[in-house]
C-alpha positions in Angstrom: 0.0 0.0 0.0 1.2 3.6 -0.7 1.0 5.6 2.5 1.8 9.2 3.4 2.7 10.1 7.0 2.6 13.8 7.9 4.8 14.6 10.8 6.8 11.5 10.1 10.0 12.9 11.6 8.4 13.4 14.9 8.0 11.2 18.0 4.9 9.2 17.1 5.2 9.6 13.4 8.7 8.2 13.1 7.8 5.2 15.1 4.8 4.6 12.9 6.9 5.0 9.7 9.4 2.5 11.0 6.6 0.0 11.6 5.0 0.6 8.2 8.3 0.1 6.4 8.8 -3.1 8.4 5.4 -4.2 7.0 6.7 -3.7 3.5 4.5 -0.6 2.7 5.6 2.1 0.4 5.9 5.1 2.7 6.3 8.9 2.1 6.9 11.5 4.8 6.0 15.1 4.9 7.6 17.1 7.8 8.8 20.7 8.0 11.3 19.7 10.7 10.2 22.5 13.0 9.9 20.0 15.8 10.6 16.7 14.0 14.2 15.6 13.7 16.1 14.5 10.6 17.7 11.7 12.5 14.3 10.2 13.1 13.7 9.7 9.3 13.6 6.2 8.0 15.9 5.9 4.9 13.4 3.6 3.2 10.7 6.3 3.2 10.6 9.2 0.6 11.0 12.5 2.4 9.5 15.8 1.5 10.6 18.8 3.7 7.4 20.8 3.6 4.8 22.5 5.7 1.3 21.1 5.4 0.0 24.6 4.6 2.1 24.7 1.5 0.5 24.5 -1.9 3.4 22.4 -3.0 1.8 19.6 -1.0 -0.1 18.9 -4.3 3.2 17.7 -5.8 3.6 15.1 -2.9 0.1 13.7 -3.7 0.9 13.7 -7.4 4.3 12.0 -7.0 3.5 9.6 -4.1 -0.1 8.8 -5.0 -1.0 7.7 -1.5 -3.9 5.4 -0.9 -4.0 6.3 2.8 -2.7 9.2 4.9 -1.8 9.3 8.6 -2.1 12.9 9.6 0.2 13.6 12.6 1.7 16.9 11.7 0.5 19.6 14.2 1.3 22.5 16.4 1.1 20.6 19.7 2.4 23.1 22.3 -0.6 23.9 24.5 1.0 26.9 26.0 1.9 28.4 22.6 -1.7 27.8 21.5 -2.8 30.0 24.5 -0.4 32.8 23.7 -0.7 32.6 19.9 -4.0 30.9 19.0 -3.8 32.2 15.4 -0.5 30.3 14.9 -2.1 27.2 16.3 -5.2 27.5 14.0 -3.1 28.1 10.9 -1.2 24.8 11.5 -3.9 22.6 12.9 -6.9 23.8 11.0 -5.8 25.6 7.8 -3.0 23.1 7.3 -5.4 20.2 7.8 -7.9 21.7 5.3 -5.1 22.0 2.8 -4.2 18.3 3.3 -7.8 17.1 3.1 -8.6 19.0 0.0 -5.6 17.6 -1.8 -6.3 14.1 -0.6 -9.8 14.3 -2.1 -8.5 15.9 -5.4 -5.8 13.2 -5.8 -8.2 10.3 -5.2 -6.7 9.2 -1.9 -9.1 6.8 -0.1 -8.4 7.1 3.6 -7.2 9.7 6.2 -6.4 8.6 9.8 -6.2 11.7 12.1 -4.3 12.0 15.3 -6.4 13.9 17.8 -6.1 14.4 21.6 -8.3 12.7 24.2 -7.3 14.9 27.0 -7.5 18.2 25.1 -10.9 17.7 23.3 -12.8 16.5 26.4 -11.7 19.4 28.7 -12.6 19.0 32.4 -14.0 15.4 32.6 -17.3 14.5 34.2 -16.8 10.8 33.7 -13.7 8.7 34.5 -12.4 7.3 32.2 -14.0 9.3 29.5 -15.7 7.4 26.6 -15.9 8.8 23.1 -19.4 10.0 23.8 -18.2 12.3 26.6 -19.0 16.0 26.1 -16.2 17.9 24.3 -15.4 21.3 25.9 -11.8 22.1 25.1 -10.0 24.4 27.5 -7.2 25.5 25.2 -7.0 26.7 21.6 -5.0 23.5 20.9 -8.0 21.4 22.0 -10.3 23.6 20.0 -8.2 23.2 16.8 -8.0 19.4 17.3 -11.8 19.2 17.7 -12.3 21.4 14.7 -10.1 18.9 12.7 -12.4 16.1 13.8 -15.4 18.0 12.5 -13.8 18.8 9.2 -12.9 15.2 8.9 -16.5 14.2 9.4 -17.5 16.8 6.7 -15.1 15.3 4.2 -16.3 11.9 4.9 -20.0 12.7 4.4 -19.7 15.1 1.5 -16.7 13.9 -0.3 -16.7 10.2 0.4 -13.3 10.1 2.2 -12.9 7.2 4.6 -11.8 8.6 7.9 -10.7 7.6 11.4 -10.0 9.8 14.4 -7.7 8.6 17.1 -7.9 10.5 20.4 -4.6 9.8 22.2 -4.0 9.9 25.9 -0.5 10.9 27.1 1.9 9.0 24.7 5.4 8.3 26.0 8.5 6.3 25.0 11.8 6.4 23.2 12.6 9.4 21.0 10.1 11.7 22.8 11.4 15.3 23.0 12.6 16.0 26.5 12.8 19.7 25.9 9.2 20.6 25.1 6.3 21.2 27.5 4.6 18.0 26.6 6.0 14.6 27.4 6.5 14.7 31.2 8.1 11.2 31.1 10.8 12.3 28.8 11.4 15.5 30.7 11.6 13.8 34.1 13.9 11.0 32.7 16.3 13.4 31.0 16.7 15.6 34.0 17.1 12.7 36.5 19.8 11.1 34.3 21.7 14.4 34.1 21.3 15.2 37.8 19.5 18.4 37.0 16.9 20.0 39.3 13.4 19.0 38.7 10.2 20.8 39.6 6.7 19.3 39.8 3.9 21.8 39.0 1.5 22.2 42.0 1.0 19.3 44.4 1.7 16.6 41.9 -1.7 15.0 42.3 -2.6 15.7 38.7 -3.4 12.3 37.1 -2.9 11.3 33.5 -3.4 8.2 31.3 0.0 7.2 30.0 0.1 4.9 26.9 3.3 3.5 25.5 4.4 4.4 21.9 4.4 0.8 20.7 0.8 0.4 21.7 -0.1 3.6 19.9 1.7 2.4 16.7 -0.2 -0.9 16.8 -3.5 1.0 17.1 -2.7 2.9 13.9 -2.0 -0.4 12.1 -5.2 -1.9 13.5 -7.5 0.8 12.2 -5.7 0.9 8.8 -5.8 -2.8 8.0 -9.2 -3.2 9.7 -10.6 -0.3 7.7 -12.3 1.2 10.8 -14.0 4.5 10.0 -14.9 5.9 13.4 -13.6 7.8 16.4 -11.6 5.9 19.0 -9.8 6.6 22.3 -6.2 5.4 22.5 -5.2 5.0 26.1 -5.1 2.5 29.0 -8.0 3.7 31.1 -5.6 3.8 34.1 -4.8 7.0 36.0 -1.3 7.7 37.3 -0.4 10.8 39.3 2.6 12.9 38.6 3.9 12.1 42.0 3.7 8.4 41.4 5.3 8.8 38.0 8.1 10.8 39.6 8.6 8.0 42.2 8.8 5.3 39.5 11.3 7.1 37.4 13.4 8.1 40.4 13.7 4.4 41.2 14.4 3.3 37.6 17.0 6.0 37.0 18.6 5.5 40.5 18.7 9.3 40.6 17.6 9.7 44.3 16.2 13.1 43.4 14.0 14.9 46.0 10.7 16.2 44.7 10.5 20.0 44.5 7.0 21.5 44.0 6.5 24.8 42.2 3.3 26.8 41.4 0.6 24.9 39.6 0.1 25.5 35.9 -2.9 27.8 35.4 -5.8 26.0 33.7 -4.2 22.5 34.0 -6.7 19.6 34.2 -6.6 17.7 37.5 -7.6 14.4 36.0 -7.4 13.1 32.4 -8.1 9.5 31.6 -9.8 7.9 28.6 -11.7 4.7 28.0 -10.2 2.5 25.2 -12.8 -0.2 25.3 -14.6 0.8 22.1 -11.4 0.2 20.2 -10.9 -3.2 21.9 -14.5 -4.2 20.8 -13.9 -3.2 17.2 -10.5 -4.8 16.6 -7.9 -7.0 18.0 -6.2 -4.3 20.1 -5.6 -3.6 23.8 -2.6 -1.8 25.5 0.0 -4.5 26.0 2.9 -2.6 27.6 2.3 -1.8 31.3 3.5 1.5 32.7 6.6 0.0 34.6 7.7 -1.9 31.5 7.3 1.1 29.3 9.1 3.4 31.7 12.0 1.0 31.9 12.3 0.9 28.1 12.2 4.7 28.0 14.8 5.1 30.7 17.0 2.6 28.8 16.7 4.6 25.6 17.6 7.9 27.2 20.4 6.4 29.2 22.0 5.3 25.9 22.0 8.8 24.3 
């Protein structure tokens, strides 16, 4: 199958590209390398250094002739979305519209969109949140991801595009960027291994649903080959507090770092956990890598850098 992966030099995208190449698929990657890294690129995949807002994207569709697109390219910094919502919308909404219009024009059959479970639901009323939970985003980033879902639905109904939306929980694992504001596992691990001071925002009782990168990649494969056209949560349904995460990583890194608490992040959700049971009912998928195993693999990766 001919497959295009936007954001294929990023954390999740590069893992997915590696897996698709391993499957024998013909893969092309579009990435502007603003946050993605050239070292993450798979040599077996054709690479186009390009922004998804560019009109030159038409050339990629003309040359690569993808039958399916995994759309992961995005502005994903929640804080930047708050300070500059226009920049967020240009990438996550205008860029996605450019991609979708060209996919339809080129005859591409499927688009699989990476959304965000935590961001689109906002403050949860049900734990874990099913896909039917109310969507009240509390950041421009969440708003733009939800808008992307609505546009995807429009293109499905009006243009006949086959579409799948995957709402991720907190994805972690090897190759995650330890310098951004997302990815608390990577940030904690890097600082612990380097012996650098580490500050926990607020009291550390914030709880998140941490899902390992290998399970996320397998989810993408499952919906592609199973031809599932729907919206699915991708998580574990298990909450872990930042304090407990800190303690686990402290043990695995043997850092013996003492927790220092700083001011809480304004507007941060206290609890975010999503229900993956719908996906389990529709295909042969369930999270297989437990948190301790996943954290150990992540620590091992960062220790080798």
